[in-house]
C-alpha positions in Angstrom: 11.1 7.6 -127.1 11.6 11.3 -127.8 13.1 12.1 -131.2 16.7 13.3 -131.0 17.5 16.8 -132.1 20.2 17.2 -134.8 22.6 18.6 -132.2 22.1 15.6 -129.9 22.4 13.2 -132.8 25.7 14.7 -133.6 26.8 14.5 -130.0 26.0 10.8 -129.8 27.5 10.0 -133.1 30.7 11.7 -132.0 30.7 9.5 -128.9 30.4 6.4 -131.1 26.7 5.9 -130.1 24.5 5.9 -133.2 21.1 6.6 -131.7 19.3 3.5 -132.9 22.0 1.2 -134.3 21.4 -2.4 -133.7 24.3 -4.8 -133.0 25.3 -7.3 -135.7 23.7 -10.7 -135.5 27.1 -12.5 -135.4 29.4 -11.4 -132.6 33.2 -11.8 -132.7 33.7 -11.3 -128.9 32.9 -13.6 -126.1 34.1 -13.5 -122.4 37.0 -15.7 -121.4 36.3 -15.8 -117.7 33.6 -14.9 -115.1 31.6 -11.8 -115.9 30.6 -9.6 -112.9 27.4 -7.6 -112.8 28.0 -4.8 -110.3 24.9 -3.7 -108.5 25.5 -0.6 -106.5 22.9 -1.4 -103.9 22.3 -4.0 -101.1 21.1 -7.5 -101.9 17.4 -8.1 -102.0 16.2 -4.8 -103.6 14.5 -4.7 -107.0 17.7 -3.8 -108.9 19.5 -6.7 -107.3 16.7 -9.2 -108.0 16.6 -8.1 -111.6 20.3 -8.5 -112.0 20.2 -12.0 -110.7 17.3 -12.8 -113.1 19.2 -11.7 -116.2 22.5 -13.3 -115.0 21.2 -16.8 -115.7 20.2 -16.4 -119.4 23.3 -14.3 -120.0 25.5 -17.0 -118.5 24.0 -19.6 -120.9 24.5 -17.2 -123.8 28.1 -16.4 -122.9 29.1 -19.9 -121.8 30.9 -18.3 -118.8 29.7 -17.7 -115.2 27.9 -14.4 -114.7 27.8 -13.3 -111.0 26.2 -10.4 -109.2 28.4 -8.3 -107.0 26.9 -5.8 -104.6 29.0 -2.8 -104.1 27.1 -0.3 -101.9 27.4 3.2 -100.7 26.9 6.9 -101.5 23.6 6.4 -103.3 25.1 4.0 -105.8 28.2 6.1 -106.5 30.7 3.7 -105.0 29.7 0.8 -107.2 29.4 3.1 -110.2 32.9 4.4 -109.6 34.3 0.9 -109.4 32.9 -0.1 -112.8 34.1 3.3 -114.3 37.6 2.4 -113.3 37.5 -1.3 -114.3 39.4 -2.8 -117.2 37.3 -2.1 -120.3 37.5 -5.8 -121.4 33.8 -6.7 -121.1 34.2 -8.7 -117.8 32.8 -6.0 -115.5 29.5 -4.3 -116.1 27.2 -2.0 -114.1 23.5 -2.5 -113.6 22.0 0.7 -112.1 19.0 2.9 -112.3 17.9 6.5 -113.1 19.2 7.8 -109.8 22.8 6.7 -110.2 23.0 7.4 -113.9 21.0 10.6 -114.4 20.3 12.2 -111.0 23.3 11.8 -108.7 25.4 14.2 -110.6 23.0 17.0 -109.6 23.1 16.0 -105.9 26.8 15.2 -105.1 29.6 17.8 -105.2 32.1 15.0 -105.6 31.3 12.3 -108.1 33.6 9.3 -108.9 32.3 9.3 -112.4 30.4 11.3 -115.0 27.9 9.0 -116.7 28.3 9.9 -120.4 32.1 10.5 -120.0 33.0 7.4 -118.1 30.5 4.7 -119.3 29.5 3.1 -122.5 25.7 2.5 -122.6 24.8 -1.2 -123.4 21.0 -1.2 -123.1 17.9 -0.4 -121.2 16.7 -3.2 -118.9 13.2 -2.1 -118.1 11.1 0.8 -117.0 8.9 0.8 -113.8 5.9 3.1 -113.4 5.2 4.9 -110.1 1.8 4.8 -108.3 0.2 7.9 -106.9 -1.2 6.7 -103.6 -3.3 8.5 -100.9 -3.9 7.2 -97.4 -7.4 5.8 -96.8 -7.3 7.8 -93.6 -6.6 11.2 -95.2 -10.2 12.1 -96.1 -9.2 12.6 -99.7 -11.8 10.9 -101.9 -10.6 11.7 -105.4 -8.0 13.4 -107.5 -9.7 16.8 -107.5 -9.8 16.7 -103.7 -6.1 15.9 -103.7 -5.3 18.8 -106.0 -7.3 21.1 -103.7 -5.4 19.9 -100.6 -2.1 20.5 -102.5 -3.1 24.0 -103.5 -4.1 24.8 -100.0 -0.6 23.8 -98.8 -2.0 21.3 -96.2 -0.7 18.2 -97.9 1.9 15.8 -96.3 3.9 13.8 -98.9 6.3 11.0 -98.0 9.6 10.9 -99.8 12.9 9.0 -99.2 15.1 12.0 -99.1 16.4 14.8 -101.4 16.9 13.6 -104.9 15.3 10.2 -104.5 12.9 9.1 -107.1 10.1 9.5 -104.6 11.2 13.1 -104.0 11.4 13.8 -107.7 8.0 12.4 -108.3 6.5 14.5 -105.5 8.1 17.7 -106.9 6.8 16.8 -110.4 3.3 16.2 -109.0 3.3 19.5 -107.2 4.5 21.3 -110.3 1.8 19.7 -112.4 -1.1 20.8 -110.0 0.4 24.1 -108.9 0.5 23.0 -105.3 2.9 22.9 -102.3 3.3 20.4 -99.5 5.3 19.3 -96.5 7.8 16.8 -97.9 8.6 14.3 -95.2 11.8 12.1 -95.7 12.0 8.5 -94.8 14.9 6.0 -94.8 13.0 3.8 -97.3 9.8 3.0 -99.0 8.8 0.5 -96.3 8.7 3.0 -93.5 6.9 5.5 -95.7 4.2 3.0 -96.6 3.7 2.2 -92.9 3.0 5.9 -92.1 0.8 6.2 -95.2 -1.3 3.3 -94.0 -1.5 4.9 -90.5 -2.5 8.3 -91.9 0.6 10.1 -90.6 1.2 11.2 -94.2 -1.4 11.8 -96.9 0.3 10.9 -100.1 3.2 8.8 -101.5 4.5 8.2 -105.0 6.2 4.7 -105.0 7.0 2.1 -107.5 3.9 0.2 -108.6 5.6 -3.0 -107.4 5.7 -1.8 -103.8 2.3 0.0 -103.7 0.0 -2.5 -105.4 -0.5 -4.9 -102.5 -1.6 -2.0 -100.2 -4.0 -0.7 -102.9 -5.6 -4.2 -103.1 -5.9 -4.4 -99.3 -7.7 -1.1 -99.1 -5.2 0.6 -96.9 -4.4 3.2 -99.6 -6.2 4.6 -102.7 -4.4 4.8 -106.1 -5.4 7.8 -108.2 -2.9 7.3 -111.1 0.0 5.4 -112.5 2.8 7.0 -114.4 3.9 5.7 -117.8 2.2 5.2 -121.1 -0.2 2.5 -120.2 -2.2 1.1 -117.3 -0.7 -1.9 -115.4 -2.1 -5.3 -115.4 -2.2 -5.6 -111.6 -4.4 -2.5 -111.2 -6.3 -2.2 -114.5 -8.9 0.3 -113.1 -6.2 2.8 -112.1 -5.8 5.4 -114.9 -2.5 6.6 -116.3 -1.5 10.1 -115.1 -2.2 11.4 -118.6 -5.7 9.9 -118.5 -6.3 11.4 -115.1 -5.3 14.9 -116.4 -1.9 15.0 -114.7 0.0 15.6 -117.9 3.2 16.8 -116.1 3.6 13.6 -114.1 5.6 11.3 -116.2 8.4 10.0 -114.0 9.4 6.3 -114.5 12.2 4.4 -112.9 14.4 2.6 -115.3 17.4 0.3 -114.9 20.1 -0.1 -117.5 23.4 -1.9 -118.2 26.7 0.0 -118.7 30.3 -0.8 -119.4 33.5 1.2 -118.9 33.8 4.0 -121.5 36.8 2.6 -123.4 35.2 -0.8 -124.0 35.5 -1.7 -127.7 32.4 -1.5 -129.9 32.5 -5.3 -130.6 32.3 -6.0 -126.8 29.5 -3.5 -126.3 27.6 -5.1 -129.2 28.1 -8.6 -127.7 26.8 -7.5 -124.3 23.8 -5.8 -126.0 23.0 -9.1 -127.7 23.3 -11.0 -124.5 21.1 -8.6 -122.7 18.5 -8.9 -125.5 18.6 -12.7 -125.1 17.9 -12.3 -121.4 15.0 -9.9 -122.0 13.4 -12.5 -124.3 13.7 -15.2 -121.7 10.3 -16.4 -120.6 11.3 -16.6 -116.9 12.7 -13.1 -117.0 9.6 -11.8 -118.7 7.2 -13.4 -116.3 9.1 -12.1 -113.2 9.4 -8.6 -114.7 5.6 -8.6 -115.2 5.1 -9.2 -111.5 7.3 -6.1 -110.9 4.9 -4.1 -113.2 8.1 -3.5 -115.3 7.9 -2.8 -119.0 10.6 -4.5 -121.1 12.0 -2.4 -124.0 11.3 -3.6 -127.5 13.0 -3.1 -130.9 15.0 0.1 -131.2 14.5 0.9 -127.5 17.1 -1.8 -126.7 19.9 -0.1 -128.7 22.9 1.5 -126.8 22.1 4.8 -128.5 18.5 4.8 -127.3 19.8 4.3 -123.7 22.2 7.2 -124.2 19.2 9.4 -125.2 17.2 8.4 -122.1 20.2 9.1 -119.8 20.8 12.5 -121.3 17.1 13.5 -121.4 16.5 12.6 -117.8 19.6 14.2 -116.5 18.5 17.5 -118.1 14.9 17.1 -116.9 15.6 16.2 -113.3 18.5 18.6 -113.0 16.2 21.5 -113.9 13.5 20.3 -111.5 16.0 20.0 -108.6 17.5 23.4 -109.3 14.0 25.0 -109.4 13.2 23.4 -106.0 16.5 24.6 -104.5 17.8 21.1 -104.0 21.1 19.7 -105.0 24.8 20.4 -105.1 24.4 24.0 -106.3 21.8 25.0 -103.7 
């Protein structure tokens, strides 16, 4: 975690979010009816699967049913808006990722919420590294050859549309190597991977979860993984920093939020329930299969999540503006 500046500490304190405050061990609040986890994406995706995994230990902890509700549309904004307008009584929470909470505000002219104005951070769920993959048919044998191809402007990179995490990762890669490329949008990662395997595109940055099977099969080559450490599934693939790509640090994270006016005791109770879920053996085992890193210690605090949201909003907003992409372009 980056250290907060004094000004940002003051901002978070004024918002009632001490940067690294831990919730009290004994909680005075518990739900009195079913708790809904709103996932702003369709069933079956990574965020949805993660929500259903943590729902079970949270349900045991709360002694009330915890259900997942999929509310889709507008890149996650519809579901986010629903939770922002929900009663701040602890019975409706949002589980969303970096795109919804830090990026969308730079892409959409009309937003049904502003993250730090309309939500109370509860805690970080996990971070997922991204895998820099090159087609085995591209004739690019190593990272230096990839950099040369990018600097020549003859590189074709798959993305999943403006402002997507794949798009942000591609922009960050190009900035780090001083290159340019044709950025080719796809409806989703599955279609992009198909064209990467066929050699229609040369490169793709995708979540390690989605890319690992294709690296193992030999259809694509992995040159680096983002994040602070190598992943267990591909121990021979260096981190971006180890590979010399010091500007490539994007990671996808998921987090839990409540409506802004939720009382502090309720936020603390949800933070404690989330921590119980993250310590659950089944959750930990499944998250490992996603190549997901579970936060530890102070990283689990609401204020730590507030810092991540603010930092990434600033970073990706700047990158999108520099690329001429977004609501102000």
